[in-house]
MOPAC internal coordinates of N, CA, C and O (Angstrom, degrees):
PM7 1SCF
backbone

  N    0.0000 0     0.00 0     0.00 0    0    0    0
  C    1.3917 1     0.00 0     0.00 0    1    0    0
  C    1.5579 1   103.46 1     0.00 0    2    1    0
  O    1.2310 1   119.85 1   -45.77 1    3    2    1
  N    1.2848 1   117.89 1   134.23 1    3    2    1
  C    1.4310 1   122.29 1   177.12 1    5    3    2
  C    1.5469 1   110.00 1   -89.05 1    6    5    3
  O    1.2310 1   120.91 1    -3.93 1    7    6    5
  N    1.3325 1   115.86 1   176.07 1    7    6    5
  C    1.4406 1   123.24 1  -174.23 1    9    7    6
  C    1.5428 1   112.26 1   -63.85 1   10    9    7
  O    1.2310 1   122.17 1   144.55 1   11   10    9
  N    1.3659 1   113.46 1   -35.45 1   11   10    9
  C    1.4869 1   119.40 1  -177.16 1   13   11   10
  C    1.5451 1   109.90 1   -67.22 1   14   13   11
  O    1.2310 1   122.42 1   137.56 1   15   14   13
  N    1.4176 1   112.97 1   -42.44 1   15   14   13
  C    1.4879 1   118.45 1   175.62 1   17   15   14
  C    1.5210 1   113.23 1   -64.04 1   18   17   15
  O    1.2310 1   121.51 1   136.80 1   19   18   17
  N    1.2456 1   114.71 1   -43.20 1   19   18   17
  C    1.4775 1   119.38 1   177.48 1   21   19   18
  C    1.5361 1   111.22 1   -57.49 1   22   21   19
  O    1.2310 1   120.80 1   130.45 1   23   22   21
  N    1.3303 1   116.07 1   -49.55 1   23   22   21
  C    1.4386 1   119.59 1   174.25 1   25   23   22
  C    1.4737 1   116.52 1   -55.92 1   26   25   23
  O    1.2310 1   120.51 1   135.50 1   27   26   25
  N    1.3129 1   116.63 1   -44.50 1   27   26   25
  C    1.3970 1   121.62 1   176.43 1   29   27   26
  C    1.5391 1   112.37 1   -59.89 1   30   29   27
  O    1.2310 1   121.52 1   133.67 1   31   30   29
  N    1.3546 1   114.69 1   -46.33 1   31   30   29
  C    1.5072 1   119.31 1   179.77 1   33   31   30
  C    1.5961 1   107.30 1   -60.91 1   34   33   31
  O    1.2310 1   119.57 1   134.68 1   35   34   33
  N    1.2720 1   118.42 1   -45.32 1   35   34   33
  C    1.4575 1   121.41 1  -174.09 1   37   35   34
  C    1.5861 1   107.53 1   -64.24 1   38   37   35
  O    1.2310 1   119.66 1   138.11 1   39   38   37
  N    1.3255 1   118.26 1   -41.89 1   39   38   37
  C    1.3876 1   122.27 1  -179.22 1   41   39   38
  C    1.4905 1   111.36 1   -63.34 1   42   41   39
  O    1.2310 1   120.83 1   134.80 1   43   42   41
  N    1.2901 1   116.01 1   -45.20 1   43   42   41
  C    1.5056 1   120.75 1   179.35 1   45   43   42
  C    1.5265 1   112.57 1   -65.11 1   46   45   43
  O    1.2310 1   122.44 1   141.55 1   47   46   45
  N    1.3097 1   112.93 1   -38.45 1   47   46   45
  C    1.4480 1   115.92 1   175.46 1   49   47   46
  C    1.4453 1   114.41 1   -70.06 1   50   49   47
  O    1.2310 1   118.05 1   142.33 1   51   50   49
  N    1.3189 1   121.31 1   -37.67 1   51   50   49
  C    1.4876 1   123.21 1   178.18 1   53   51   50
  C    1.4943 1   106.96 1   -69.94 1   54   53   51
  O    1.2310 1   117.25 1   146.56 1   55   54   53
  N    1.3378 1   122.84 1   -33.44 1   55   54   53
  C    1.4511 1   120.97 1  -177.92 1   57   55   54
  C    1.5256 1   110.57 1   -70.99 1   58   57   55
  O    1.2310 1   121.46 1   139.13 1   59   58   57
  N    1.2999 1   114.82 1   -40.87 1   59   58   57
  C    1.4910 1   120.53 1   177.60 1   61   59   58
  C    1.5783 1   108.92 1   -59.02 1   62   61   59
  O    1.2310 1   121.75 1   131.39 1   63   62   61
  N    1.2701 1   114.26 1   -48.61 1   63   62   61
  C    1.4329 1   121.96 1   178.41 1   65   63   62
  C    1.6059 1   116.05 1   -56.91 1   66   65   63
  O    1.2310 1   125.02 1   136.96 1   67   66   65
  N    1.3411 1   107.96 1   -43.04 1   67   66   65
  C    1.5292 1   113.69 1   177.86 1   69   67   66
  C    1.5191 1   113.01 1   -62.39 1   70   69   67
  O    1.2310 1   121.30 1   139.49 1   71   70   69
  N    1.3587 1   115.11 1   -40.51 1   71   70   69
  C    1.4923 1   119.59 1   178.99 1   73   71   70
  C    1.6007 1   108.34 1   -65.84 1   74   73   71
  O    1.2310 1   119.91 1   140.05 1   75   74   73
  N    1.3158 1   117.77 1   -39.95 1   75   74   73
  C    1.4019 1   122.44 1  -179.74 1   77   75   74
  C    1.5988 1   108.23 1   -60.94 1   78   77   75
  O    1.2310 1   121.04 1   130.07 1   79   78   77
  N    1.3252 1   115.61 1   -49.93 1   79   78   77
  C    1.4270 1   120.42 1  -179.71 1   81   79   78
  C    1.5269 1   110.65 1   -59.88 1   82   81   79
  O    1.2310 1   120.70 1   132.37 1   83   82   81
  N    1.4305 1   116.27 1   -47.63 1   83   82   81
  C    1.4268 1   118.28 1  -175.68 1   85   83   82
  C    1.5968 1   110.25 1   -61.76 1   86   85   83
  O    1.2310 1   122.05 1   131.31 1   87   86   85
  N    1.3306 1   113.69 1   -48.69 1   87   86   85
  C    1.4592 1   117.71 1  -179.85 1   89   87   86
  C    1.5104 1   115.69 1   -57.10 1   90   89   87
  O    1.2310 1   121.22 1   138.60 1   91   90   89
  N    1.3503 1   115.27 1   -41.40 1   91   90   89
  C    1.4068 1   120.89 1   172.47 1   93   91   90
  C    1.4751 1   116.27 1   -60.90 1   94   93   91
  O    1.2310 1   121.76 1   128.63 1   95   94   93
  N    1.3352 1   114.23 1   -51.37 1   95   94   93
  C    1.4991 1   121.37 1  -179.53 1   97   95   94
  C    1.5043 1   114.53 1   -61.80 1   98   97   95
  O    1.2310 1   121.22 1   137.32 1   99   98   97
  N    1.3843 1   115.27 1   -42.68 1   99   98   97
  C    1.4772 1   116.62 1   177.51 1  101   99   98
  C    1.4892 1   110.96 1   -62.04 1  102  101   99
  O    1.2310 1   120.26 1   135.42 1  103  102  101
  N    1.3315 1   117.11 1   -44.58 1  103  102  101
  C    1.4515 1   119.45 1  -179.10 1  105  103  102
  C    1.5214 1   112.47 1   -62.12 1  106  105  103
  O    1.2310 1   120.72 1   140.06 1  107  106  105
  N    1.3142 1   116.23 1   -39.94 1  107  106  105
  C    1.5183 1   122.02 1  -179.69 1  109  107  106
  C    1.4723 1   106.88 1   -63.78 1  110  109  107
  O    1.2310 1   121.38 1   133.56 1  111  110  109
  N    1.2941 1   114.96 1   -46.44 1  111  110  109
  C    1.5552 1   117.89 1  -178.80 1  113  111  110
  C    1.5115 1   112.16 1   -66.25 1  114  113  111
  O    1.2310 1   120.35 1   140.70 1  115  114  113
  N    1.3126 1   116.94 1   -39.30 1  115  114  113
  C    1.5496 1   117.18 1   175.61 1  117  115  114
  C    1.5131 1   112.81 1   -62.32 1  118  117  115
  O    1.2310 1   122.07 1   140.05 1  119  118  117
  N    1.2832 1   113.64 1   -39.95 1  119  118  117
  C    1.5128 1   116.80 1   178.93 1  121  119  118
  C    1.4549 1   113.01 1   -70.40 1  122  121  119
  O    1.2310 1   120.71 1   139.04 1  123  122  121
  N    1.3612 1   116.25 1   -40.96 1  123  122  121
  C    1.4506 1   117.86 1  -177.82 1  125  123  122
  C    1.5478 1   112.15 1   -71.03 1  126  125  123
  O    1.2310 1   119.23 1   142.14 1  127  126  125
  N    1.2711 1   119.08 1   -37.86 1  127  126  125
  C    1.4545 1   119.81 1  -173.64 1  129  127  126
  C    1.5656 1   113.89 1  -110.02 1  130  129  127
  O    1.2310 1   120.15 1  -160.84 1  131  130  129
  N    1.3080 1   117.31 1    19.16 1  131  130  129
  C    1.4437 1   122.83 1   179.19 1  133  131  130
  C    1.5376 1   112.69 1   -56.43 1  134  133  131
  O    1.2310 1   120.46 1   136.09 1  135  134  133
  N    1.2939 1   116.72 1   -43.91 1  135  134  133
  C    1.4735 1   118.64 1   179.91 1  137  135  134
  C    1.5138 1   111.70 1   -68.66 1  138  137  135
  O    1.2310 1   119.79 1   144.47 1  139  138  137
  N    1.2970 1   118.01 1   -35.53 1  139  138  137
  C    1.4559 1   121.01 1  -179.37 1  141  139  138
  C    1.6257 1   110.69 1   -68.06 1  142  141  139
  O    1.2310 1   120.89 1   140.59 1  143  142  141
  N    1.2769 1   115.89 1   -39.41 1  143  142  141
  C    1.4579 1   118.28 1   176.51 1  145  143  142
  C    1.4904 1   115.86 1   -69.28 1  146  145  143
  O    1.2310 1   121.58 1   145.95 1  147  146  145
  N    1.3316 1   114.58 1   -34.05 1  147  146  145
  C    1.4889 1   116.99 1  -173.65 1  149  147  146
  C    1.4819 1   112.49 1  -101.90 1  150  149  147
  O    1.2310 1   117.20 1   175.75 1  151  150  149
  N    1.2694 1   122.94 1    -4.25 1  151  150  149
  C    1.3889 1   124.75 1  -174.65 1  153  151  150
  C    1.5101 1   117.73 1    66.97 1  154  153  151
  O    1.2310 1   121.15 1  -161.12 1  155  154  153
  N    1.2471 1   115.40 1    18.88 1  155  154  153
  C    1.4554 1   121.90 1   176.67 1  157  155  154
  C    1.5440 1   114.72 1    93.42 1  158  157  155
  O    1.2310 1   119.86 1   166.39 1  159  158  157
  N    1.3346 1   117.86 1   -13.61 1  159  158  157
  C    1.4679 1   121.90 1  -179.32 1  161  159  158
  C    1.5118 1   109.73 1  -122.76 1  162  161  159
  O    1.2310 1   121.01 1   -66.53 1  163  162  161
  N    1.3555 1   115.68 1   113.47 1  163  162  161
  C    1.3976 1   123.31 1  -176.52 1  165  163  162
  C    1.4774 1   109.58 1  -114.48 1  166  165  163
  O    1.2310 1   120.14 1   -51.84 1  167  166  165
  N    1.3258 1   117.33 1   128.16 1  167  166  165
  C    1.5096 1   120.06 1   176.56 1  169  167  166
  C    1.5687 1   109.72 1   -67.91 1  170  169  167
  O    1.2310 1   120.97 1   -19.56 1  171  170  169
  N    1.2886 1   115.74 1   160.44 1  171  170  169
  C    1.3921 1   119.66 1   174.40 1  173  171  170
  C    1.5421 1   113.91 1   -58.77 1  174  173  171
  O    1.2310 1   119.87 1   140.88 1  175  174  173
  N    1.2470 1   117.85 1   -39.12 1  175  174  173
  C    1.4134 1   122.61 1   177.35 1  177  175  174
  C    1.5235 1   113.39 1   -59.21 1  178  177  175
  O    1.2310 1   121.25 1   131.20 1  179  178  177
  N    1.2876 1   115.21 1   -48.80 1  179  178  177
  C    1.4575 1   122.56 1   177.79 1  181  179  178
  C    1.4761 1   111.67 1   -64.78 1  182  181  179
  O    1.2310 1   120.41 1   140.95 1  183  182  181
  N    1.2515 1   116.82 1   -39.05 1  183  182  181
  C    1.4976 1   118.84 1   175.56 1  185  183  182
  C    1.4384 1   113.36 1   -65.18 1  186  185  183
  O    1.2310 1   120.28 1   141.84 1  187  186  185
  N    1.3420 1   117.07 1   -38.16 1  187  186  185
  C    1.5139 1   120.05 1   174.78 1  189  187  186
  C    1.3992 1   113.22 1   -64.00 1  190  189  187
  O    1.2310 1   121.16 1   138.19 1  191  190  189
  N    1.3865 1   115.39 1   -41.81 1  191  190  189
  C    1.4827 1   117.12 1   179.80 1  193  191  190
  C    1.5552 1   111.05 1   -66.77 1  194  193  191
  O    1.2310 1   120.06 1   143.61 1  195  194  193
  N    1.2971 1   117.49 1   -36.39 1  195  194  193
  C    1.5341 1   115.63 1   179.34 1  197  195  194
  C    1.4877 1   108.59 1   -71.16 1  198  197  195
  O    1.2310 1   116.87 1   137.61 1  199  198  197
  N    1.2844 1   123.55 1   -42.39 1  199  198  197
  C    1.4410 1   124.08 1   176.79 1  201  199  198
  C    1.5078 1   113.85 1   -58.48 1  202  201  199
  O    1.2310 1   119.75 1   130.62 1  203  202  201
  N    1.2689 1   118.08 1   -49.38 1  203  202  201
  C    1.4199 1   126.03 1   172.70 1  205  203  202
  C    1.5450 1   113.29 1   -55.23 1  206  205  203
  O    1.2310 1   120.24 1   133.22 1  207  206  205
  N    1.2861 1   117.14 1   -46.78 1  207  206  205
  C    1.3911 1   117.24 1  -178.97 1  209  207  206
  C    1.5191 1   109.27 1   -67.11 1  210  209  207
  O    1.2310 1   118.00 1   141.91 1  211  210  209
  N    1.3330 1   121.41 1   -38.09 1  211  210  209
  C    1.4476 1   119.62 1   174.85 1  213  211  210
  C    1.4807 1   113.35 1   -60.51 1  214  213  211
  O    1.2310 1   120.01 1   142.08 1  215  214  213
  N    1.3098 1   117.59 1   -37.92 1  215  214  213
  C    1.4865 1   120.50 1   177.69 1  217  215  214
  C    1.5722 1   109.63 1   -65.36 1  218  217  215
  O    1.2310 1   121.92 1   143.47 1  219  218  217
  N    1.2125 1   113.92 1   -36.53 1  219  218  217
  C    1.5105 1   115.56 1   177.48 1  221  219  218
  C    1.5210 1   113.47 1   -70.41 1  222  221  219
  O    1.2310 1   120.74 1   138.14 1  223  222  221
  N    1.3342 1   116.19 1   -41.86 1  223  222  221
  C    1.3950 1   121.48 1   171.61 1  225  223  222
  C    1.5723 1   115.31 1   -57.09 1  226  225  223
  O    1.2310 1   122.65 1   138.61 1  227  226  225
  N    1.3554 1   112.52 1   -41.39 1  227  226  225
  C    1.5063 1   119.82 1   170.41 1  229  227  226
  C    1.6207 1   112.01 1   -58.83 1  230  229  227
  O    1.2310 1   122.96 1   134.87 1  231  230  229
  N    1.2543 1   111.94 1   -45.13 1  231  230  229
  C    1.4796 1   112.45 1   174.65 1  233  231  230
  C    1.4266 1   113.67 1   -58.94 1  234  233  231
  O    1.2310 1   120.59 1   136.15 1  235  234  233
  N    1.4134 1   116.47 1   -43.85 1  235  234  233
  C    1.4399 1   120.49 1   176.81 1  237  235  234
  C    1.4536 1   115.69 1   -56.89 1  238  237  235
  O    1.2310 1   121.42 1   141.26 1  239  238  237
  N    1.2949 1   114.89 1   -38.74 1  239  238  237
  C    1.4812 1   119.38 1  -177.73 1  241  239  238
  C    1.6150 1   106.04 1   -70.83 1  242  241  239
  O    1.2310 1   120.92 1   133.25 1  243  242  241
  N    1.2445 1   115.84 1   -46.75 1  243  242  241
  C    1.5060 1   122.52 1  -177.79 1  245  243  242
  C    1.5409 1   107.61 1   -56.29 1  246  245  243
  O    1.2310 1   120.74 1   129.65 1  247  246  245
  N    1.3931 1   116.19 1   -50.35 1  247  246  245
  C    1.4747 1   117.61 1  -175.44 1  249  247  246
  C    1.5039 1   110.85 1   -74.61 1  250  249  247
  O    1.2310 1   120.00 1   156.59 1  251  250  249
  N    1.3245 1   117.61 1   -23.41 1  251  250  249
  C    1.4218 1   120.33 1   170.54 1  253  251  250
  C    1.4770 1   117.70 1   -61.80 1  254  253  251
  O    1.2310 1   124.88 1   139.49 1  255  254  253
  N    1.4720 1   108.23 1   -40.51 1  255  254  253
  C    1.4959 1   114.03 1   174.20 1  257  255  254
  C    1.5268 1   111.71 1   -67.93 1  258  257  255
  O    1.2310 1   121.00 1   145.14 1  259  258  257
  N    1.3253 1   115.68 1   -34.86 1  259  258  257
  C    1.4729 1   119.14 1  -178.57 1  261  259  258
  C    1.5436 1   107.15 1   -70.23 1  262  261  259
  O    1.2310 1   118.85 1   147.65 1  263  262  261
  N    1.3173 1   119.80 1   -32.35 1  263  262  261
  C    1.4213 1   122.29 1   177.91 1  265  263  262
  C    1.5386 1   107.46 1   -64.82 1  266  265  263
  O    1.2310 1   121.19 1   131.86 1  267  266  265
  N    1.3227 1   115.33 1   -48.14 1  267  266  265
  C    1.4680 1   116.06 1  -179.64 1  269  267  266
  C    1.5023 1   115.57 1   -63.86 1  270  269  267
  O    1.2310 1   120.53 1   144.12 1  271  270  269
  N    1.2753 1   116.60 1   -35.88 1  271  270  269
  C    1.4696 1   120.74 1   173.54 1  273  271  270
  C    1.4985 1   112.49 1   -65.94 1  274  273  271
  O    1.2310 1   121.15 1   138.04 1  275  274  273
  N    1.3388 1   115.41 1   -41.96 1  275  274  273
  C    1.4475 1   120.02 1   174.15 1  277  275  274
  C    1.5131 1   115.41 1   -58.47 1  278  277  275
  O    1.2310 1   122.37 1   135.68 1  279  278  277
  N    1.3587 1   113.07 1   -44.32 1  279  278  277
  C    1.4592 1   119.32 1   179.38 1  281  279  278
  C    1.5070 1   109.86 1   -62.90 1  282  281  279
  O    1.2310 1   120.08 1   137.45 1  283  282  281
  N    1.2856 1   117.46 1   -42.55 1  283  282  281
  C    1.5453 1   120.47 1   175.90 1  285  283  282
  C    1.5393 1   111.64 1   -60.11 1  286  285  283
  O    1.2310 1   121.31 1   136.64 1  287  286  285
  N    1.3175 1   115.10 1   -43.36 1  287  286  285
  C    1.4263 1   117.96 1   177.29 1  289  287  286
  C    1.4704 1   114.45 1   -65.08 1  290  289  287
  O    1.2310 1   121.22 1   140.56 1  291  290  289
  N    1.3063 1   115.27 1   -39.44 1  291  290  289
  C    1.5088 1   119.39 1   178.62 1  293  291  290
  C    1.4676 1   111.18 1   -64.72 1  294  293  291
  O    1.2310 1   119.06 1   133.71 1  295  294  293
  N    1.2579 1   119.41 1   -46.29 1  295  294  293
  C    1.5150 1   123.04 1   179.57 1  297  295  294
  C    1.5112 1   111.62 1   -59.31 1  298  297  295
  O    1.2310 1   120.06 1   147.30 1  299  298  297
  N    1.2953 1   117.49 1   -32.70 1  299  298  297
  C    1.4124 1   120.75 1  -174.02 1  301  299  298
  C    1.5987 1   110.42 1   -78.83 1  302  301  299
  O    1.2310 1   121.86 1   164.85 1  303  302  301
  N    1.3051 1   114.04 1   -15.15 1  303  302  301
  C    1.4781 1   117.07 1  -176.77 1  305  303  302
  C    1.5001 1   109.18 1  -102.81 1  306  305  303
  O    1.2310 1   120.16 1   -60.02 1  307  306  305
  N    1.3341 1   117.31 1   119.98 1  307  306  305
  C    1.4540 1   120.15 1  -169.43 1  309  307  306
  C    1.5372 1   104.36 1   -75.98 1  310  309  307
  O    1.2310 1   121.86 1   -33.18 1  311  310  309
  N    1.2798 1   114.04 1   146.82 1  311  310  309
  C    1.4842 1   122.67 1  -176.16 1  313  311  310
  C    1.5153 1   119.91 1    81.00 1  314  313  311
  O    1.2310 1   120.02 1  -176.22 1  315  314  313
  N    1.3234 1   117.57 1     3.78 1  315  314  313
  C    1.4391 1   119.58 1   175.59 1  317  315  314
  C    1.5713 1   109.48 1  -110.94 1  318  317  315
  O    1.2310 1   120.55 1   -13.45 1  319  318  317
  N    1.2990 1   116.56 1   166.55 1  319  318  317
  C    1.4414 1   120.58 1  -179.47 1  321  319  318
  C    1.4900 1   110.78 1  -123.73 1  322  321  319
  O    1.2310 1   120.50 1   -10.91 1  323  322  321
  N    1.2735 1   116.65 1   169.09 1  323  322  321
  C    1.5007 1   120.96 1   179.84 1  325  323  322
  C    1.5268 1   111.42 1   -69.16 1  326  325  323
  O    1.2310 1   121.06 1   166.41 1  327  326  325
  N    1.3795 1   115.58 1   -13.59 1  327  326  325
  C    1.3886 1   119.51 1   179.60 1  329  327  326
  C    1.5869 1   115.46 1   -87.62 1  330  329  327
  O    1.2310 1   123.07 1  -154.69 1  331  330  329
  N    1.3889 1   111.73 1    25.31 1  331  330  329
  C    1.3900 1   118.39 1  -178.64 1  333  331  330
  C    1.4935 1   108.64 1   -67.32 1  334  333  331
  O    1.2310 1   120.83 1   -23.43 1  335  334  333
  N    1.3940 1   116.01 1   156.57 1  335  334  333
  C    1.4373 1   117.24 1  -174.65 1  337  335  334
  C    1.4966 1   113.58 1   -61.46 1  338  337  335
  O    1.2310 1   119.05 1   139.82 1  339  338  337
  N    1.3143 1   119.42 1   -40.18 1  339  338  337
  C    1.4684 1   120.87 1   179.85 1  341  339  338
  C    1.5567 1   113.17 1   -60.08 1  342  341  339
  O    1.2310 1   122.49 1   139.49 1  343  342  341
  N    1.3524 1   112.84 1   -40.51 1  343  342  341
  C    1.4934 1   114.00 1   177.48 1  345  343  342
  C    1.4957 1   112.85 1   -66.79 1  346  345  343
  O    1.2310 1   120.87 1   136.18 1  347  346  345
  N    1.3294 1   115.94 1   -43.82 1  347  346  345
  C    1.4994 1   118.52 1   178.83 1  349  347  346
  C    1.4929 1   114.33 1   -61.80 1  350  349  347
  O    1.2310 1   120.97 1   136.85 1  351  350  349
  N    1.3601 1   115.75 1   -43.15 1  351  350  349
  C    1.5003 1   120.14 1   179.13 1  353  351  350
  C    1.5060 1   111.64 1   -60.94 1  354  353  351
  O    1.2310 1   121.42 1   132.22 1  355  354  353
  N    1.3689 1   114.89 1   -47.78 1  355  354  353
  C    1.4795 1   117.90 1  -176.27 1  357  355  354
  C    1.5232 1   110.82 1   -68.59 1  358  357  355
  O    1.2310 1   120.31 1   143.38 1  359  358  357
  N    1.3963 1   117.02 1   -36.62 1  359  358  357
  C    1.4605 1   118.83 1   176.21 1  361  359  358
  C    1.5250 1   112.83 1   -68.72 1  362  361  359
  O    1.2310 1   120.02 1   144.19 1  363  362  361
  N    1.2713 1   117.57 1   -35.81 1  363  362  361
  C    1.5202 1   121.84 1  -179.55 1  365  363  362
  C    1.5487 1   107.36 1   -66.82 1  366  365  363
  O    1.2310 1   120.02 1   135.58 1  367  366  365
  N    1.3591 1   117.56 1   -44.42 1  367  366  365
  C    1.4457 1   122.48 1   177.61 1  369  367  366
  C    1.5734 1   110.12 1   -60.92 1  370  369  367
  O    1.2310 1   121.45 1   135.95 1  371  370  369
  N    1.2976 1   114.83 1   -44.05 1  371  370  369
  C    1.4619 1   120.67 1   179.71 1  373  371  370
  C    1.6337 1   110.07 1   -56.27 1  374  373  371
  O    1.2310 1   124.05 1   122.50 1  375  374  373
  N    1.3148 1   109.84 1   -57.50 1  375  374  373
  C    1.4542 1   116.49 1  -176.44 1  377  375  374
  C    1.6035 1   112.40 1   -62.47 1  378  377  375
  O    1.2310 1   122.11 1   139.88 1  379  378  377
  N    1.2841 1   113.57 1   -40.12 1  379  378  377
  C    1.4881 1   117.79 1  -179.62 1  381  379  378
  C    1.5053 1   112.04 1   -62.48 1  382  381  379
  O    1.2310 1   120.18 1   130.72 1  383  382  381
  N    1.3613 1   117.26 1   -49.28 1  383  382  381
  C    1.4076 1   121.16 1  -178.13 1  385  383  382
  C    1.4733 1   112.79 1   -68.26 1  386  385  383
  O    1.2310 1   120.93 1   150.93 1  387  386  385
  N    1.4018 1   115.83 1   -29.07 1  387  386  385
  C    1.4550 1   119.01 1   171.45 1  389  387  386
  C    1.4859 1   113.57 1   -63.50 1  390  389  387
  O    1.2310 1   119.74 1   134.04 1  391  390  389
  N    1.3976 1   118.11 1   -45.96 1  391  390  389
  C    1.3925 1   125.41 1  -179.71 1  393  391  390
  C    1.5111 1   109.61 1   -59.78 1  394  393  391
  O    1.2310 1   121.91 1   125.96 1  395  394  393
  N    1.3932 1   113.94 1   -54.04 1  395  394  393
  C    1.5339 1   111.48 1  -176.61 1  397  395  394
  C    1.6001 1   111.59 1   -70.21 1  398  397  395
  O    1.2310 1   118.35 1   152.98 1  399  398  397
  N    1.2760 1   120.74 1   -27.02 1  399  398  397
  C    1.4365 1   122.34 1   167.29 1  401  399  398
  C    1.5250 1   111.99 1   -57.09 1  402  401  399
  O    1.2310 1   121.46 1   135.36 1  403  402  401
  N    1.2672 1   114.81 1   -44.64 1  403  402  401
  C    1.5168 1   119.91 1  -178.65 1  405  403  402
  C    1.4920 1   108.06 1   -68.17 1  406  405  403
  O    1.2310 1   117.93 1   141.05 1  407  406  405
  N    1.3940 1   121.54 1   -38.95 1  407  406  405
  C    1.4206 1   123.36 1   178.00 1  409  407  406
  C    1.6440 1   108.22 1   -61.65 1  410  409  407
  O    1.2310 1   120.90 1   138.86 1  411  410  409
  N    1.2415 1   115.88 1   -41.14 1  411  410  409
  C    1.4986 1   118.40 1  -177.98 1  413  411  410
  C    1.4897 1   110.17 1   -71.28 1  414  413  411
  O    1.2310 1   120.99 1   147.11 1  415  414  413
  N    1.3309 1   115.71 1   -32.89 1  415  414  413
  C    1.4871 1   117.37 1   178.36 1  417  415  414
  C    1.4995 1   110.12 1   -67.73 1  418  417  415
  O    1.2310 1   118.11 1   141.53 1  419  418  417
  N    1.3186 1   121.21 1   -38.47 1  419  418  417
  C    1.4065 1   120.83 1   172.35 1  421  419  418
  C    1.4973 1   111.11 1   -64.83 1  422  421  419
  O    1.2310 1   118.84 1   137.92 1  423  422  421
  N    1.3337 1   119.82 1   -42.08 1  423  422  421
  C    1.4644 1   122.18 1   175.23 1  425  423  422
  C    1.5034 1   110.62 1   -60.56 1  426  425  423
  O    1.2310 1   118.68 1   145.76 1  427  426  425
  N    1.2754 1   120.12 1   -34.24 1  427  426  425
  C    1.5069 1   122.10 1   173.73 1  429  427  426
  C    1.5064 1   111.95 1   -63.25 1  430  429  427
  O    1.2310 1   122.85 1   137.35 1  431  430  429
  N    1.3257 1   112.14 1   -42.65 1  431  430  429
  C    1.4267 1   116.67 1  -179.41 1  433  431  430
  C    1.5126 1   112.87 1   -62.51 1  434  433  431
  O    1.2310 1   122.35 1   140.68 1  435  434  433
  N    1.3137 1   113.11 1   -39.32 1  435  434  433
  C    1.4762 1   116.86 1  -175.78 1  437  435  434
  C    1.5704 1   107.86 1   -76.91 1  438  437  435
  O    1.2310 1   118.56 1   148.18 1  439  438  437
  N    1.3021 1   120.35 1   -31.82 1  439  438  437
  C    1.4518 1   126.20 1  -173.34 1  441  439  438
  C    1.5410 1   104.47 1   -78.95 1  442  441  439
  O    1.2310 1   118.68 1   144.81 1  443  442  441
  N    1.3265 1   120.12 1   -35.19 1  443  442  441
  C    1.4522 1   121.13 1  -174.74 1  445  443  442
  C    1.5804 1   106.12 1   -85.42 1  446  445  443
  O    1.2310 1   120.10 1   180.00 1  447  446  445

């Protein structure tokens, strides 16, 4: 593996890790401070938004781990690149679920 491939692998790995950390942290903060944001009374709509966003963040974490595993498997096979279909699909699902979870989190903040 040349230096350019190593740098690409490290960047992809770090990006997946950052999304995992952000998704976990946002979920933890939402759960911890949910009562402070909503004043103790949460509408059904806001509660649904929060629960759905937590599910999307969980998906983001799971597919982030799948991305990391796929990256590791890709690097171990000679003649493949980090742009393998498995890696791209897992990464795309991770990023998409994180984005929609973030949108729902903002919706929760507005509704609460």
